[in-house]
Backbone as ProteinMPNN parsed JSONL, in Angstrom:
{"seq_chain_A": "MRKVGEQEKRKLKAKQIVTIWSGLGMMGLVGWSVAVPTLLGTALGIWLDRNYPGMHSWTLALLIAGLAIGCLNAWHWVAKENREIHTGERK", "coords_chain_A": {"N_chain_A": [[0.824, -1.195, 0.0], [1.946, 1.194, 0.772], [3.836, 1.57, -1.216], [2.253, 2.059, -3.443], [1.162, 4.518, -2.736], [3.479, 6.108, -2.785], [4.129, 5.965, -5.498], [1.945, 7.267, -6.566], [2.315, 9.84, -5.543], [4.661, 10.535, -6.914], [3.674, 10.561, -9.529], [1.831, 12.669, -9.412], [3.559, 14.771, -8.834], [5.087, 14.749, -11.157], [3.179, 15.533, -13.012], [2.803, 18.152, -12.223], [5.266, 19.242, -12.784], [5.653, 18.856, -15.532], [4.643, 20.911, -17.778], [3.071, 22.923, -20.284], [4.912, 24.884, -20.891], [7.347, 23.89, -19.959], [7.569, 21.767, -21.661], [7.815, 23.078, -24.136], [10.183, 24.367, -23.594], [11.905, 22.179, -23.39], [11.786, 21.258, -26.0], [13.068, 23.377, -27.26], [15.595, 23.191, -26.083], [16.428, 20.681, -26.994], [16.432, 21.19, -29.737], [18.425, 23.232, -29.975], [20.594, 21.818, -28.947], [21.117, 20.055, -30.949], [21.363, 21.669, -33.219], [23.524, 23.491, -32.759], [26.086, 21.975, -32.553], [25.995, 20.903, -35.155], [26.034, 23.153, -36.846], [28.49, 24.267, -36.061], [30.266, 22.231, -36.825], [29.819, 22.273, -39.584], [30.664, 24.897, -40.235], [33.387, 24.752, -39.512], [34.145, 22.779, -41.331], [33.733, 24.097, -43.804], [35.649, 26.104, -43.585], [37.985, 24.519, -43.468], [37.834, 23.281, -46.0], [38.171, 25.504, -47.67], [40.724, 26.426, -46.97], [42.395, 24.19, -46.948], [42.12, 22.48, -49.404], [41.035, 19.345, -50.683], [40.733, 15.91, -51.722], [38.472, 14.919, -50.533], [35.403, 16.05, -49.013], [35.518, 18.187, -46.407], [33.492, 19.653, -45.286], [31.088, 18.186, -45.607], [31.76, 15.859, -44.168], [32.231, 16.857, -41.546], [29.808, 18.078, -41.053], [28.115, 15.848, -40.844], [29.344, 14.591, -38.669], [28.968, 16.567, -36.689], [26.195, 16.585, -36.587], [25.701, 13.994, -35.651], [26.934, 14.14, -33.112], [25.324, 16.141, -32.004], [22.821, 14.839, -31.967], [23.34, 12.771, -30.142], [23.831, 14.347, -27.91], [21.301, 15.578, -27.568], [19.779, 13.269, -27.035], [20.908, 12.567, -24.602], [20.043, 14.731, -22.939], [17.224, 14.463, -23.061], [16.877, 11.895, -22.002], [17.87, 12.343, -19.435], [16.024, 14.244, -18.414], [13.692, 12.684, -18.518], [14.338, 10.673, -16.703], [14.535, 12.214, -14.361], [11.903, 13.129, -14.102], [10.472, 10.753, -13.732], [11.651, 9.631, -11.465], [11.648, 11.577, -9.619], [13.842, 13.037, -8.921], [15.441, 15.95, -8.791], [18.145, 17.839, -9.769]], "CA_chain_A": [[0.0, 0.0, 0.0], [2.829, 2.347, 0.863], [4.465, 1.715, -2.524], [1.247, 2.68, -4.32], [1.098, 5.927, -2.346], [4.687, 6.773, -3.272], [4.005, 6.086, -6.951], [0.947, 8.308, -6.83], [2.956, 11.126, -5.27], [5.565, 10.81, -8.024], [2.88, 10.91, -10.705], [1.294, 14.01, -9.213], [4.673, 15.702, -8.963], [5.445, 14.796, -12.577], [2.167, 16.332, -13.704], [3.051, 19.554, -11.901], [6.504, 19.673, -13.438], [5.494, 18.839, -16.982], [3.622, 21.839, -18.259], [3.279, 23.268, -21.687], [6.128, 25.684, -21.004], [8.531, 23.038, -19.821], [7.636, 21.0, -22.905], [8.394, 23.957, -25.155], [11.583, 24.571, -23.222], [12.649, 20.969, -23.739], [11.918, 21.25, -27.462], [14.109, 24.347, -27.58], [16.872, 22.627, -25.646], [16.766, 19.606, -27.934], [16.756, 21.834, -31.011], [19.722, 23.882, -29.896], [21.657, 20.847, -28.706], [21.414, 19.438, -32.246], [21.733, 22.692, -34.204], [24.83, 24.127, -32.511], [27.209, 21.174, -33.058], [25.887, 20.743, -36.602], [26.506, 24.393, -37.466], [29.921, 24.4, -35.792], [30.945, 21.281, -37.7], [29.721, 22.774, -40.952], [31.532, 26.075, -40.367], [34.773, 24.271, -39.508], [34.352, 22.082, -42.6], [33.861, 25.098, -44.869], [36.958, 26.73, -43.403], [39.009, 23.553, -43.877], [37.756, 23.107, -47.455], [38.735, 26.689, -48.328], [42.147, 26.583, -46.67], [43.106, 22.937, -47.22], [41.298, 21.687, -50.329], [41.503, 17.987, -50.9], [39.885, 15.035, -52.504], [37.221, 14.697, -49.805], [34.759, 17.247, -48.491], [35.493, 18.344, -44.949], [32.19, 20.207, -44.906], [30.129, 17.093, -45.477], [32.18, 14.965, -43.085], [32.045, 17.496, -40.251], [28.37, 18.27, -40.882], [27.586, 14.571, -40.355], [29.88, 14.393, -37.317], [28.271, 17.504, -35.807], [24.822, 16.111, -36.438], [25.733, 12.822, -34.765], [27.213, 14.625, -31.756], [24.122, 16.85, -31.563], [21.769, 13.861, -31.655], [23.716, 12.136, -28.876], [23.635, 15.358, -26.88], [19.856, 15.688, -27.349], [19.359, 12.034, -26.376], [21.349, 12.679, -23.205], [19.165, 15.655, -22.214], [15.873, 13.897, -22.969], [16.951, 10.779, -21.047], [18.045, 12.932, -18.103], [14.731, 14.807, -17.993], [12.772, 11.574, -18.312], [14.741, 10.041, -15.452], [14.172, 13.119, -13.269], [10.447, 13.168, -13.975], [9.952, 9.493, -13.223], [12.185, 9.286, -10.149], [11.439, 12.701, -8.715], [15.134, 13.593, -8.545], [15.834, 17.194, -9.473], [19.473, 18.278, -9.306]], "C_chain_A": [[0.871, 1.262, 0.0], [3.486, 2.635, -0.496], [3.519, 2.407, -3.512], [1.14, 4.172, -4.013], [2.297, 6.714, -2.849], [4.632, 6.973, -4.786], [3.018, 7.188, -7.309], [1.536, 9.697, -6.594], [3.899, 11.508, -6.403], [4.798, 11.23, -9.271], [2.312, 12.32, -10.59], [2.388, 15.059, -9.361], [5.078, 15.848, -10.43], [4.449, 15.639, -13.356], [2.361, 17.813, -13.434], [4.258, 20.078, -12.655], [6.313, 19.813, -14.939], [4.316, 19.73, -17.355], [3.912, 22.135, -19.719], [4.575, 24.046, -21.858], [7.382, 24.839, -20.86], [8.687, 22.154, -21.057], [8.236, 21.818, -24.028], [9.866, 24.223, -24.871], [12.436, 23.372, -23.592], [12.823, 20.883, -25.25], [13.009, 22.215, -27.898], [15.489, 23.822, -27.233], [17.342, 21.541, -26.607], [17.165, 20.215, -29.282], [18.133, 22.471, -31.014], [20.853, 22.89, -29.707], [22.002, 20.064, -29.968], [21.96, 20.493, -33.214], [23.143, 23.24, -33.998], [25.997, 23.249, -32.972], [27.186, 20.982, -34.576], [26.426, 21.98, -37.317], [27.995, 24.606, -37.25], [30.735, 23.454, -36.678], [30.945, 21.744, -39.14], [30.649, 23.961, -41.174], [33.002, 25.668, -40.391], [35.096, 23.561, -40.825], [34.521, 23.041, -43.759], [35.228, 25.759, -44.803], [38.077, 25.79, -43.872], [39.015, 23.35, -45.392], [38.366, 24.297, -48.2], [40.251, 26.763, -48.152], [42.988, 25.346, -46.987], [42.275, 22.058, -48.151], [41.915, 20.311, -50.554], [40.512, 17.196, -51.723], [38.516, 14.834, -51.849], [36.696, 16.002, -49.221], [34.761, 17.249, -46.965], [34.124, 18.827, -44.485], [31.175, 19.099, -44.68], [30.473, 16.182, -44.307], [31.902, 15.585, -41.714], [30.577, 17.856, -39.99], [27.755, 16.993, -40.294], [28.074, 14.3, -38.935], [29.173, 15.306, -36.319], [26.84, 17.085, -35.561], [24.756, 14.914, -35.495], [25.983, 13.241, -33.32], [25.989, 15.336, -31.192], [22.998, 15.897, -31.187], [22.078, 13.122, -30.353], [23.508, 13.085, -27.704], [22.146, 15.515, -26.542], [19.328, 14.45, -26.642], [19.727, 12.064, -24.9], [20.398, 13.555, -22.399], [17.764, 15.083, -22.026], [15.854, 12.737, -21.971], [17.086, 11.293, -19.622], [16.725, 13.497, -17.577], [13.715, 13.707, -17.697], [13.065, 10.882, -16.985], [14.329, 10.903, -14.255], [12.67, 13.158, -13.034], [9.937, 11.897, -13.311], [10.501, 9.087, -11.864], [11.993, 10.406, -9.144], [12.734, 13.347, -8.263], [15.441, 14.807, -9.39], [17.164, 17.627, -8.903], [19.761, 19.658, -9.798]], "O_chain_A": [[0.572, 2.249, -0.673], [3.667, 3.792, -0.876], [3.944, 3.238, -4.315], [1.039, 4.992, -4.925], [2.154, 7.854, -3.29], [5.037, 8.018, -5.296], [3.239, 7.95, -8.251], [1.278, 10.622, -7.363], [3.939, 12.668, -6.813], [5.215, 12.141, -9.986], [2.314, 13.076, -11.562], [2.163, 16.116, -9.95], [5.377, 16.951, -10.887], [4.834, 16.378, -14.261], [2.115, 18.643, -14.309], [4.27, 21.222, -13.109], [6.766, 20.786, -15.541], [3.154, 19.336, -17.254], [4.884, 21.646, -20.295], [5.265, 23.885, -22.864], [8.367, 25.054, -21.567], [9.806, 21.829, -21.454], [9.067, 21.322, -24.789], [10.688, 24.293, -25.786], [13.564, 23.529, -24.057], [13.883, 20.483, -25.732], [13.787, 21.911, -28.802], [16.438, 23.987, -28.0], [18.513, 21.495, -26.983], [18.143, 19.781, -29.89], [18.916, 22.274, -31.943], [21.947, 23.083, -30.237], [23.075, 19.467, -30.045], [22.915, 20.23, -33.945], [23.878, 23.431, -34.967], [26.84, 23.734, -33.726], [28.239, 20.907, -35.209], [27.186, 21.865, -38.279], [28.693, 25.072, -38.151], [31.772, 23.841, -37.216], [31.951, 21.623, -39.839], [31.343, 24.026, -42.188], [33.776, 26.182, -41.198], [36.188, 23.722, -41.369], [35.373, 22.82, -44.619], [35.887, 25.954, -45.824], [38.996, 26.207, -44.577], [40.081, 23.258, -46.001], [39.004, 24.121, -49.238], [40.972, 27.122, -49.083], [44.18, 25.467, -47.267], [41.78, 21.009, -47.737], [43.134, 20.146, -50.607], [39.589, 17.738, -52.33], [37.521, 14.607, -52.537], [37.457, 16.937, -48.97], [34.103, 16.432, -46.322], [33.657, 18.448, -43.411], [30.482, 19.086, -43.663], [29.594, 15.779, -43.545], [31.394, 14.908, -40.82], [30.152, 17.931, -38.837], [26.964, 17.059, -39.353], [27.308, 13.832, -38.093], [28.817, 14.869, -35.225], [26.33, 17.217, -34.448], [23.868, 14.828, -34.647], [25.318, 12.753, -32.407], [25.652, 15.152, -30.022], [22.299, 16.119, -30.199], [21.177, 12.876, -29.55], [23.062, 12.673, -26.633], [21.777, 15.578, -25.369], [18.506, 14.57, -25.734], [18.947, 11.635, -24.05], [19.987, 13.177, -21.301], [17.182, 15.205, -20.947], [14.917, 12.614, -21.182], [16.483, 10.74, -18.701], [16.356, 13.255, -16.428], [12.962, 13.8, -16.728], [12.148, 10.546, -16.235], [13.833, 10.385, -13.255], [12.219, 13.215, -11.89], [9.075, 11.95, -12.434], [9.882, 8.279, -11.172], [12.161, 10.199, -7.942], [12.73, 14.13, -7.313], [15.679, 14.685, -10.591], [17.305, 17.769, -7.689], [20.828, 20.204, -9.515]]}, "name": "protein", "num_of_chains": 1, "seq": "MRKVGEQEKRKLKAKQIVTIWSGLGMMGLVGWSVAVPTLLGTALGIWLDRNYPGMHSWTLALLIAGLAIGCLNAWHWVAKENREIHTGERK"}
């Protein structure tokens, strides 16, 4: 019975935390955490292609690398928020 009460308290707390604004904030965080590394990789790739031209495109390679890093970064943030919501641990 006590376990059910604790689960109910966690659910109520999660409902209070998850509002429309926090959802929009999370979307913004996820967007920026993907966009920034992608843009930085692309900018570095363009610079490398202009200054050190070669057979392969640095721009394309670093765009893909930045995108991958950004997706891992976004996954980290979403997993962290999900864990905090479901366990009630806010740090």
